[in-house]
C-alpha positions in Angstrom: 13.0 -43.3 14.0 13.4 -40.8 17.0 16.4 -39.2 15.2 14.1 -38.5 12.2 11.7 -36.6 14.2 14.3 -34.4 15.8 15.7 -34.0 12.4 12.4 -33.1 11.0 12.0 -30.6 13.3 14.8 -28.9 13.5 14.8 -28.7 9.1 11.4 -27.2 9.2 12.4 -24.5 11.8 15.4 -23.6 9.5 13.1 -24.0 6.0 10.0 -22.2 8.0 11.6 -19.5 10.0 9.2 -20.8 12.7 10.7 -21.3 16.0 11.2 -24.9 17.6 8.3 -24.2 20.3 5.8 -23.8 18.1 6.3 -26.9 15.9 6.7 -28.7 19.1 3.5 -27.3 20.6 1.7 -28.2 17.2 3.0 -31.8 17.4 1.7 -32.0 20.9 -1.5 -31.2 19.9 -1.7 -33.1 17.0 -1.1 -36.4 19.0 -3.8 -35.4 22.2 -6.6 -35.3 19.4 -5.1 -38.3 18.0 -5.0 -39.9 21.3 -8.7 -38.7 22.1 -9.9 -40.0 19.0 -8.5 -43.6 19.8 -9.2 -43.9 23.8 -12.3 -41.2 23.5 -13.5 -37.6 24.4 -13.1 -37.9 28.3 -10.1 -39.3 28.9 -7.5 -37.5 30.9 -4.2 -37.5 28.5 -1.3 -35.2 28.1 1.3 -35.3 25.5 4.8 -34.0 25.4 8.0 -33.7 23.8 11.0 -35.5 24.9 13.7 -33.4 23.6 16.5 -36.5 24.4 14.7 -39.3 23.0 13.2 -36.8 20.0 10.0 -38.9 21.0 6.5 -37.1 21.3 5.0 -38.7 24.7 1.6 -39.4 25.8 0.1 -40.2 28.8 -3.1 -41.5 30.3 -3.6 -40.6 34.0 -6.3 -42.3 35.7 -7.3 -41.9 39.7 -7.0 -44.6 41.7 -10.2 -46.0 43.6 -11.4 -49.2 45.6 -14.0 -49.8 43.5 -13.6 -49.4 39.7 -17.0 -47.7 38.3 -15.6 -46.1 35.0 -12.6 -47.9 33.5 -11.3 -45.2 31.4 -11.1 -42.7 34.2 -10.3 -45.0 36.9 -7.9 -47.5 38.1 -8.2 -49.9 41.3 -5.9 -50.1 43.8 -4.5 -53.5 43.7 -3.7 -52.7 39.8 -1.9 -49.5 40.8 0.1 -50.4 43.1 0.9 -53.8 41.0 1.7 -52.5 38.0 2.3 -48.5 38.5 2.6 -47.0 42.3 3.4 -49.6 45.0 2.5 -46.8 47.5 -1.1 -45.6 45.6 -3.8 -44.7 47.5 -7.1 -43.5 46.6 -7.9 -40.2 45.1 -3.8 -40.2 43.5 -3.8 -39.7 39.5 -0.9 -41.6 37.9 -0.4 -41.3 34.2 0.6 -44.2 32.1 2.7 -44.2 29.1 0.6 -45.1 25.9 1.9 -46.3 22.5 1.4 -44.1 19.7 1.9 -46.4 17.4 -2.1 -48.2 18.5 -3.9 -44.8 17.4 -4.4 -46.0 14.0 -4.4 -44.4 10.7 -7.5 -42.1 10.7 -5.9 -40.9 14.0 -2.7 -40.0 12.8 -4.1 -38.5 9.4 -5.8 -36.3 11.9 -2.8 -35.4 13.8 -0.9 -34.8 10.1 -3.7 -32.0 9.1 -3.6 -30.2 12.6 0.3 -30.2 12.4 0.3 -28.9 9.1 -2.3 -26.0 9.7 -0.7 -25.1 12.9 2.6 -24.6 10.9 0.3 -22.6 8.2 -0.8 -20.4 11.3 2.7 -19.8 12.5 4.1 -18.9 8.9 1.8 -16.2 8.3 2.3 -14.8 11.6 5.9 -14.7 11.1 5.3 -13.0 7.4 2.4 -10.6 9.0 5.3 -9.6 11.9 8.0 -8.8 9.2 5.7 -6.9 7.0 3.5 -4.9 9.3 6.5 -2.2 9.7 7.8 -2.1 6.6 4.6 0.1 5.4 6.4 2.8 2.8 9.1 0.6 1.8 9.8 0.1 -1.9 10.1 -3.7 -2.8 11.3 -6.2 -5.7 9.6 -9.1 -6.8 8.3 -11.3 -9.4 4.6 -11.4 -11.6 3.6 -14.6 -10.2 -0.1 -14.9 -11.7 -3.3 -12.5 -12.0 -6.2 -12.7 -10.4 -9.6 -10.4 -11.4 -7.5 -8.0 -12.5 -4.5 -7.4 -9.7 -1.3 -8.9 -9.8 0.1 -11.1 -7.9 3.7 -10.6 -6.9 6.5 -13.0 -5.3 8.1 -11.3 -2.5 9.7 -14.5 -1.6 8.7 -16.0 1.5 5.1 -13.9 0.7 3.1 -12.5 -1.6 2.0 -8.8 -2.2 -1.0 -7.6 -4.3 -1.0 -5.0 -6.9 -5.3 -4.1 -7.2 -6.3 -2.8 -10.6 -6.9 0.7 -8.6 -2.9 1.2 -7.8 -1.6 -0.3 -11.2 -0.6 2.3 -13.9 -3.0 2.5 -16.7 -1.8 0.5 -19.6 1.3 -1.1 -17.8 1.2 -4.7 -18.7 3.2 -7.6 -17.0 4.3 -10.5 -18.4 4.1 -14.0 -15.9 7.6 -14.1 -14.2 8.9 -10.2 -15.0 10.2 -8.2 -12.0 8.3 -5.6 -10.9 9.3 -3.2 -8.6 6.3 -1.7 -5.9 5.6 0.5 -3.1 4.3 -1.4 0.5 1.0 0.9 1.3 -0.7 -1.4 3.7 -0.7 -4.8 4.9 -3.9 -6.5 6.8 -4.1 -9.6 8.4 -7.4 -11.5 7.1 -8.4 -15.1 7.5 -6.3 -16.4 4.4 -3.4 -14.9 6.3 -1.3 -11.5 5.9 -2.2 -9.3 2.9 0.5 -6.9 1.5 -1.0 -4.1 -0.4 1.4 -2.6 -3.2 1.2 0.3 -5.3 2.9 1.7 -8.4 0.4 4.5 -8.5 0.9 6.1 -5.1 2.9 9.7 -5.1 4.6 8.2 -2.5 6.4 5.5 -4.9 7.6 8.7 -7.2 9.3 9.8 -3.7 10.6 6.5 -2.6 12.3 5.7 -6.6 14.1 9.3 -5.9 15.3 8.3 -2.2 17.3 5.4 -3.8 18.5 7.3 -6.8 19.5 9.9 -5.3 22.3 9.5 -2.1 21.7 13.2 -0.9 17.9 12.6 -0.2 18.4 9.4 1.6 21.6 10.9 3.3 18.7 13.4 4.4 21.0 16.5 2.7 18.0 17.2 0.3 14.1 16.9 1.4 11.5 16.5 -0.8 8.6 18.4 0.5 5.7 17.7 -1.6 4.9 14.9 -4.4 1.6 15.0 -7.1 1.3 12.6 -9.8 -1.5 11.5 -12.6 0.5 7.9 -12.5 1.9 7.1 -15.8 1.5 10.2 -17.5 3.1 13.1 -15.6 4.9 14.1 -11.8 6.4 16.7 -10.2 8.2 16.8 -6.8 9.3 19.6 -5.0 12.7 19.6 -3.3 14.7 21.7 -0.9 18.7 21.3 0.4 19.3 21.8 3.8 22.5 23.4 2.6 22.5 26.5 0.8 25.8 25.1 -1.5 23.7 22.2 -2.8 21.4 22.4 -5.7 18.5 20.3 -4.7 17.3 19.9 -8.5 20.5 19.6 -10.1 21.4 16.5 -7.7 17.8 15.3 -8.1 18.0 15.5 -12.2 21.9 14.0 -11.8 24.7 14.2 -14.6 23.4 14.8 -18.0 19.8 13.6 -16.5 20.7 9.5 -15.5 19.4 10.0 -12.1 16.0 11.5 -13.2 15.8 9.1 -16.5 16.6 6.3 -14.2 12.8 6.9 -12.1 11.5 7.6 -15.4 12.6 4.3 -17.1 11.3 2.1 -13.9 7.8 4.5 -14.8 7.6 3.9 -18.2 8.0 7.0 -19.5 6.1 9.1 -17.1 7.3 12.7 -17.3 8.7 13.9 -14.0 9.1 17.9 -13.0 11.5 18.7 -10.5 10.6 21.8 -8.8 12.4 24.2 -6.0 10.7 24.7 -2.9 11.1 28.2 -1.4 8.8 29.6 1.5 8.1 32.3 -0.9 4.3 31.0 -2.0 4.3 33.0 -5.3 7.5 32.2 -6.5 6.7 28.8 -5.1 3.7 28.3 -7.5 5.2 30.2 -10.7 7.7 27.4 -10.3 5.5 24.5 -9.9 3.8 25.8 -13.5 7.2 24.9 -14.7 7.7 24.7 -17.8 5.8 27.8 -18.7 7.4 31.0 -17.9 5.1 33.3 -15.4 4.8 37.6 -15.4 3.0 38.0 -12.5 1.0 36.7 -9.3 -1.9 38.1 -7.7 -2.2 36.8 -4.1 -5.1 35.9 -2.3 -3.9 34.4 1.3 -7.7 34.3 2.7 -9.2 32.0 0.3 -6.2 30.6 -0.8 -5.8 31.4 -4.1 -3.4 32.7 -6.8 -4.0 34.8 -10.3 -1.2 33.8 -12.5 -0.5 35.7 -15.4 1.6 34.5 -18.0 2.7 35.8 -21.8 -0.1 34.8 -24.6 2.2 32.0 -26.0 2.7 30.6 -23.0 -0.9 29.3 -21.8 -1.4 26.4 -23.5 1.9 25.3 -21.7 0.8 26.8 -18.5 -2.3 24.6 -18.2 -1.2 21.5 -20.0 -3.3 19.0 -21.8 -6.7 19.0 -20.5 -5.8 21.2 -17.5 -3.1 18.6 -16.8 0.0 20.8 -15.9 -2.1 23.5 -13.8 -3.8 20.4 -11.9 -0.4 19.2 -10.8 0.4 22.8 -9.4 -2.2 23.0 -7.2 -1.5 19.4 -6.1 2.2 20.2 -5.1 1.4 23.5 -4.0 -1.7 23.2 -2.4 -2.8 26.3 -3.5 -5.8 27.1 -5.3 -4.6 28.5 -9.0 -6.3 30.7 -11.7 -4.1 30.9 -15.2 -4.4 33.8 -17.1 -2.7 35.2 -20.3 -1.8 38.6 -20.6 -5.0 39.7 -22.9 -7.3 37.8 -20.5 -6.0 39.5 -17.5 -8.1 42.7 -19.1 -10.8 40.7 -19.1 -13.5 41.9 -16.0 -15.3 39.6 -13.4 -18.2 39.4 -15.5 -16.3 37.8 -18.5 -15.2 35.2 -15.9 -18.8 34.4 -14.8 -20.0 34.5 -18.4 -17.1 32.1 -19.1 -18.3 29.6 -16.2 -21.5 29.6 -17.5 -20.0 28.0 -21.0 -20.1 24.4 -18.6 -23.3 23.0 -18.9 -24.9 23.0 -15.8 -23.5 25.9 -14.3 -25.7 29.1 -13.8 -25.6 32.5 -12.7 -26.1 31.2 -9.1 -23.5 28.3 -9.2 -21.0 30.9 -10.6 -21.6 33.7 -7.7 -20.9 30.5 -5.4 -17.6 29.1 -7.4 -16.6 32.6 -7.3 -16.9 33.0 -3.4 -15.1 29.8 -3.1 -11.9 31.6 -5.3 -12.4 29.5 -8.9 -12.9 32.4 -11.0 -12.1 30.7 -14.5 -12.6 28.1 -16.8 -9.4 27.0 -16.2 -9.2 26.7 -12.4 -12.4 24.7 -13.2 -10.0 22.3 -15.1 -7.6 22.0 -12.6 -10.0 21.5 -9.5 -10.5 18.7 -7.3 -13.7 17.1 -7.3 -14.0 17.4 -3.6 -13.8 21.0 -3.8 -16.2 22.0 -6.3 -19.1 19.0 -4.6 -18.6 21.3 -1.4 -20.5 23.7 -3.1 -24.2 22.7 -2.2 -26.3 20.9 -4.7 -23.5 20.1 -6.2 -22.8 16.3 -6.4 -19.3 14.3 -6.9 -20.7 13.1 -10.5 -21.4 16.8 -11.6 -17.8 17.9 -10.4 -16.0 15.8 -12.3 -18.3 15.9 -15.7 -17.5 19.8 -15.1 -13.8 19.6 -14.7 -14.1 16.9 -18.0 -16.1 20.2 -19.9 -13.6 22.8 -18.7 -10.5 20.6 -20.2 -12.0 20.5 -23.5 -13.5 24.3 -23.7 -9.5 25.4 -22.8 -8.5 22.3 -25.7 -10.9 24.3 -28.0 -10.1 27.9 -26.7 -5.7 26.8 -27.6 -6.6 25.4 -30.8 -8.6 28.2 -32.0 -6.3 30.9 -30.8 -3.7 29.0 -32.8 -5.7 28.7 -35.9 -6.4 32.8 -35.9 -2.8 33.9 -35.6 -1.5 31.1 -38.0 -4.2 32.9 -40.2 -2.9 36.7 -39.6 0.5 35.6 -40.2 
């Protein structure tokens, strides 16, 4: 039996990755609990693992006295000298070995529960220690189950969770299906480590390119910025450290192989790869790809650019519901006002009137928007809710409604322009 305990400790350490000391400490604590359950809470007992015999030894200590008043804590001098130590004197503390087989079934069951709990705690600590420094990593796993809209992912020794907010809209998975995601946080709570993963995080797109493009992982190409509307479209800005390397070409790959691998992983999300440059006007123009840009007017003070495009490129530059220009804003950090050549001739008064087409924007609010550098319906559509809600009197809910309404107005204007053009031809 004793060699079996020794083997059990070694096997448990190997299977669960827990060091031997943690297991033996759990066993010692369990045997102490069982001993006190049998002998009483006030007794002085100690438990030690004997590596040579493979046994947990339990000792009860009693104080040598002339007259015994508390039998569970004391032993008479005569009894001590007779059974334990011939030289025992009053005041000495002597230990006597207790047979663990005498503890009883209930005490042993309690001991087992303590061992199980200690081992679980050690496993959780090991998993947390393993994953706490893996934030920002790409990981593969398998869909294990679904809980309240979250996807629980089997990562091997650990489980990860992809909350609904970190899932790409319209993506569906089945149990057992492979899933790749990005570790965005690792938390420690009462139930153990919680590994939060994401498929919507901009850094997920960046990590995918780092895997597919060796020049990025080798440090020859840097990804400067990433912007995404998960499941729909993404843009990345890249820059080569060596002027002889084409960063865009390297990311696209031979016949588009590299970027297509990323697109497939994201289940069809369109990816624009933009060359980064320190020339802000050129950078913003590239960020509006695939639209062509004629002219750019830069307002450094308000960090705003007015971009003039050919009339037939306006809808392409803005994108459906303002998506293309919105992503360009996120990518570059500039507020962008896109105008066609025809629109460029319009006066600021017309711009104010255009803003007032959006429900809830009156002359006073329109003036405040102009002061912020937001001078058109297109800029409203491309704005972040936080920017609009920073204007006094404008809440986040109102800001989001303005963005939605602006997108609809742009779609209507684009459709109307196409209809007029068709009628003329």
